[in-house]
VMD Tcl script that draws the C-alpha trace (Angstrom):
set ca {
  {13.04 26.67 -5.44}
  {14.38 25.18 -2.20}
  {14.41 21.79 -3.91}
  {16.63 23.23 -6.67}
  {18.99 24.67 -4.03}
  {19.33 21.23 -2.39}
  {20.11 19.65 -5.75}
  {22.74 22.31 -6.52}
  {24.34 21.82 -3.09}
  {24.34 18.04 -3.53}
  {25.93 18.36 -6.97}
  {28.67 20.65 -5.63}
  {29.50 18.07 -2.98}
  {29.59 15.35 -5.63}
  {31.83 17.51 -7.87}
  {34.60 17.05 -5.30}
  {34.09 13.28 -5.48}
  {34.21 13.34 -9.29}
  {37.42 15.37 -9.29}
  {39.07 12.61 -7.25}
  {37.76 9.75 -9.44}
  {39.99 7.88 -11.89}
  {39.50 8.88 -15.54}
  {37.92 5.56 -16.53}
  {35.28 5.91 -13.80}
  {34.50 9.46 -14.95}
  {34.17 8.19 -18.52}
  {31.78 5.45 -17.33}
  {29.76 8.02 -15.40}
  {29.57 10.30 -18.44}
  {28.44 7.34 -20.56}
  {25.74 6.49 -18.01}
  {24.52 10.09 -18.02}
  {24.40 10.10 -21.82}
  {22.39 6.85 -21.83}
  {19.98 8.33 -19.29}
  {19.65 11.50 -21.36}
  {18.79 9.48 -24.46}
  {16.24 7.46 -22.49}
  {14.65 10.67 -21.19}
  {14.52 12.12 -24.70}
  {12.80 8.96 -25.97}
  {10.29 9.10 -23.11}
  {9.65 12.76 -23.86}
  {9.01 11.99 -27.53}
  {6.60 9.21 -26.53}
  {4.77 11.52 -24.12}
  {4.42 14.20 -26.80}
  {3.14 11.62 -29.32}
  {0.61 10.34 -26.78}
  {-0.45 13.90 -25.97}
  {-1.10 14.57 -29.68}
  {-3.08 11.33 -30.02}
  {-5.18 12.17 -26.96}
  {-5.90 15.66 -28.28}
  {-6.97 14.21 -31.64}
  {-9.20 11.67 -29.90}
  {-10.72 14.35 -27.65}
  {-11.43 16.58 -30.64}
  {-12.98 13.69 -32.57}
  {-15.25 12.70 -29.69}
  {-16.25 16.31 -29.04}
  {-17.20 16.65 -32.70}
  {-19.25 13.43 -32.52}
  {-21.04 14.73 -29.42}
  {-21.77 18.16 -30.89}
  {-22.81 16.92 -34.34}
  {-24.90 13.93 -33.23}
  {-28.35 13.81 -34.85}
  {-30.01 13.41 -31.44}
  {-30.00 15.56 -28.34}
  {-27.33 14.75 -25.76}
  {-26.37 16.26 -22.46}
  {-23.86 15.37 -19.80}
  {-24.31 15.79 -16.08}
  {-22.05 15.82 -13.06}
  {-22.51 13.24 -10.26}
  {-24.97 15.62 -8.60}
  {-27.20 15.68 -11.68}
  {-26.34 19.21 -12.77}
  {-26.06 19.66 -16.53}
  {-22.42 20.15 -17.58}
  {-22.71 20.20 -21.37}
  {-25.28 19.92 -24.16}
  {-24.84 19.30 -27.85}
  {-26.12 21.49 -30.69}
  {-29.32 19.50 -31.24}
  {-30.22 19.83 -27.55}
  {-29.51 23.57 -27.66}
  {-31.84 23.89 -30.66}
  {-34.63 22.12 -28.77}
  {-34.25 24.51 -25.85}
  {-34.52 27.62 -28.03}
}
mol new
graphics top color blue
foreach p $ca { graphics top sphere $p radius 0.5 }
foreach p [lrange $ca 0 end-1] q [lrange $ca 1 end] { graphics top cylinder $p $q radius 0.2 }
display resetview
């Protein structure tokens, strides 16, 4: 929240500068802000698309792991079992 306060304070100081700027400079600044906003929107769309693709890939691989015809398990670096698939669970029962 302190970061937000610093930004607000900085913007208030800059508002005085903008009020004293010639109209054409203000128009150029507004244009630059609009271009940046469009670029951020495009980046956001790309991030959301990538997030969807990663979720689909994760779900697909999880399904492959769980439905594999052989027993699989995953371990952590210390050798502790983290996850087992359905076939492995059936062999433990």
